[in-house]
N, C-alpha and C positions, 0 to 999 in steps of 0.2 A: 621376455620381449613383449608379451601381450599386456602385462600389468602396466608398464609405462604408457602404452597406447590408450588403454582404458582410462587411466588417470588424466591424460592429456585431453581426451575427448570429454570426460566428465567436467574437467575444469573449464573447457571452452563452452560447454553447454551452460554451466552456472554463470559464466561471464556474459554470455549472450543473452541469457534470460534477464540479467541485471541491466544490461544495456538497453534491451527492449523496454523494460519496465520504466527505467529512467527516462527514455525518450518519450514514453507516453505521458509521464508526469511533467516533463518540460513542455510538451505540446499543450497539456492542459493548463500550465502556468501561463503560456503565451496567448492561447486562443480561448481559454475557458471563461465562463461567466461566473460572477459571484452573486450570492443572494443571502439575505439573512435567513437564519433557520433556528430551530429550537430542538433540543433533545427531548424526545417524547417517551423514551424508555430505555431498557437495557435488556440485552439477550445473552444467555450463556454462550461463551465462545467455544466452539468445537475445537478439540486438540490442545486445550490449555494445559492438559496434563493431569495425572492423578493427584488429587488433594489440592489442586490449584484452582481457585475460583476466579477465572477470567470472564469479563463481561465486555461486550461490545455495545457501544451506544447506538440507539436508533434515533435518527434525526429526520425531521420533516422540513421542507422548504418549498417555496413557490418559485417556478421558473418565470422568466421574463414574459412568456406568453400566457401565464396564469395557471398552468397546471401545478397541482400540488403533488409532490413526490416525497415518498418515504423510503429511506435507505439505511441499511445497517453498515456501520463503520467497518473498515477492513482491519482495524487495529483493536486489540482488546487490552484491558488492564484490570486491576482490582482496585477499588470496587466498581470502576467504570464511571463514565460521566453521570452527573446528577441530572435527573429528569427536570425540565423546566429551564435548563441553562440555555441562554441565547448563544448561538454560534454563527460564524460565517462559513458558508458552504461554497466550495469551488466545484463547478460542474461543466460537462460538455453540453452545450445547448442542443446539439444534434441527438445526444444520447444521455439524458440527465440521470437515468438509473445506473448507467455504467460508469464507474470510476468517480462518482460524486464522493466528496470527502470533506470533513471539516478542514478549514484553511490551515490551522496549525499542524494537524496531522499530515496534510498534503506536503507542507514544506519540510517536515522531518523526514518523510519518505523520500522526497526529492533531493534533499541536501545531505542526508546522512546514510539512510538505510540502503537505498539502491547503489550509490557509489561504493559502499562497503561490500556489497554483494559482488559488484564487478571486480574489485581488488581481490577478494577472496577467491573468486573463480580463476582469475589470472594467476594468483599465487599457487593454486592447486595445479594448474596446467604447467607452469614453469617447474614446480617441484617434481612433478611426474616426469617431465622432460629431462630434468637433470638426475632423475632416478634417486631422489633423496628419501 
């Protein structure tokens, strides 16, 4: 009896986290500002796994009020983006350090990754509910 309840709660937690993250990305898409930026470096990504060299891009951009901001991407890949590459950055004007991301990465997170997290969480909850 406990096992299905834990599974449902876990699935709902994953689903809720996905909905929250998706809502943040949609809000950023609708209300966020865009700015030209440049990749200024790469940093090793924590948790990439043993033997896997994942790197996150570090990019710099200037806000509409003239502040220069440097942020590390939330996504990592191998070998990571090339320093010097020009990018478009999507950011929250009220909190430019929080959630700023390259426009392409932002769209992938919003249109593919977070909806998939919502579906997986719902599937876990339903499977636990049906005791599969």
